[in-house]
C-alpha positions, 0 to 999 in steps of 0.5 A: 266250618267257621271260627266264632270268636267271642269274649269267651274263646273261639269256637269252631261251629258248623250248621247241621247237616254239614253240606260242602256245597253250602258255605252258610255260617253257623251264626250271625251278627245278632248271635254276636251282639247278644253275646257281646251284651252278656259280658259287657254288662256282666250279666249272671249266668250262674242261675237257670238260663234258658235260651229260646231258638238257638238256630245252630248252637252258637249261643249254647256253645258259647255259653257253655264255655262262659266261666260264670255258667259253671254249675248253671242249669242251661236249657235250650228250647227249640222247634228244630230237630236239626238245631238240636243236632247242631247244638249237640255237635257244636258242643262236642266239636269244641270239647264241651260235654253235650249234657252241659245243655239240656235241649228241649222241643217246643213240645216239651214241658218248659223250665219251671224257673228261668233267671235269664231268658235269651231269645233268638227271634224266629222267622215266625211271629206266631211261634215267638207268641207261643213260646213266650206264653209257654215260658212266661210262668217260669220268668220272675221279676228278677229275670233278665230277658234279652232278645236278638235278631237282625233288623229285618226280624224285629218289628213294631209287632215283635216288640209288642208281643214281648210287651204284652206277655212279659212286661215292658219292652225297649229295643237297641240301636242297631249294630252291623244291622242287628238289634237287641230286645230288653224286657223287664218282667212285670211283677203282677203280669195280666196276659192274654190267652195263648191263641195257639194251637189254631184249629180251622175248617178247610174250604169246599172245592179241594177234594177228599179234604173239603170242610175237614178240620186241620190242626196247626201249632204256632210256627207251622207254615200258613198256620191260619189258611191253606197255602196256594202250593198245597191247594194246587197239590192236592187236585193232582195227587196220585190215584189210589194204587189198588194194592196196599202201599206205604206213603210218606209225606216228607216236610209234612207241615200240618199233615194235609197231603198225607192225610188227603192220601189216606182219605183216598186210599184206605188201604195206605200206610202213612209216615209223616216226616218233618224236621219241626216238632211243631210240624209233627205234632199238627200233623198227628192231630190232623190226621187222627182227627180225620181217620181216628185212633185205628188207622195206621201212621207213624209220625217222625221228627228228624232229618228229612229221611235219614232215619227211614230205611232204604226201599221202604216206601212206595210214594213220597209226597213233598211240598219242599221249603226253599228257605233256611231261616233268612237264606234262600237255598236249594240244599234243603230240597236236594237232601229231601229228593236224594232221600226220597230216591233212597227210600223209594221201592223200585217203581215208586214215585216221588211227587213234588209241588214247587214254585215254577221258577225253581226249576226242580225238573232239572234236578230230578231228572239228574237223580232219578233219570226221569221226570214228567210234569204232571200239572202246571199253572203260572205259579206252580208245577207238579212233577213226578219221578219214578225210581227205577 
């Protein structure tokens, strides 16, 4: 936990979930730059204010404390379950009413009116495109639109999106490696159509999923193609068990691993889990489109397996991420491995694909007491650990 200093006070902030092994702050110079701009330019905050992509609640917590925001309709729109929990936790931690900020997912209906639109530029350009399209009808010519990000996150393509969807756009000078984006909403905009969600057919030669259609909401990893890690994993999924079993597709993305397992094993019951609202929506459409409405499956947006009962699964399939925004970290994989061990029944299996250089076998052997290599390539390895 760290102290975040703004013109409206100091705030104790933490990421969610808190991990004592990690010392990553819950804000960066881009958050500071945007808040300082709002204060110095006396941007009116007493109307309908929407914050898109607040990563850990720094922007929402500070804005909720701004004197000019008293009585304002403050909304945070996020694709991240962890971010939504961080916003609520940091508001409560600093004595604010969590209800002071209405948190909506990227799958929820957008606000009807936006007087101030603040955008924390996401890693995914596709997610930014989709959300600007969704929020644009609520923007009017008097709306103040300001984006922020580190210089490595703001490119010509980023500015072009603001320009094409909302109106004339310019960027600021860099301050501490952060930039601002300023957009003047066009009075009578002519916007291109929103290309998301994207649907396409998978290539041949990948087993039961060959030629089948997948659905991808904006922001889902490798939304326009089958990523090479998943392609390799699909060749090395466990064989059907011969008895009904519960399979978890953890960090499911567009759901192709769980969908493949369900197609190969008609008796299996599936659970798809991801912290991204966009991902879980994609997984549900992919699954239903290939197996129909009658096949049993659950779809959960959550913090890894925190809300899944212990000893309730027979198989967990996992292609874990190793980035948290711009930070490279193994904390996410560690939580997923630990959660998988808890939810597996005795004899249950965690099967993981990962970049070979990440050395997941060491952590899995420490957690499970065993780990074997199922398959390997110059870039990837598929590992199996059994709950004893």
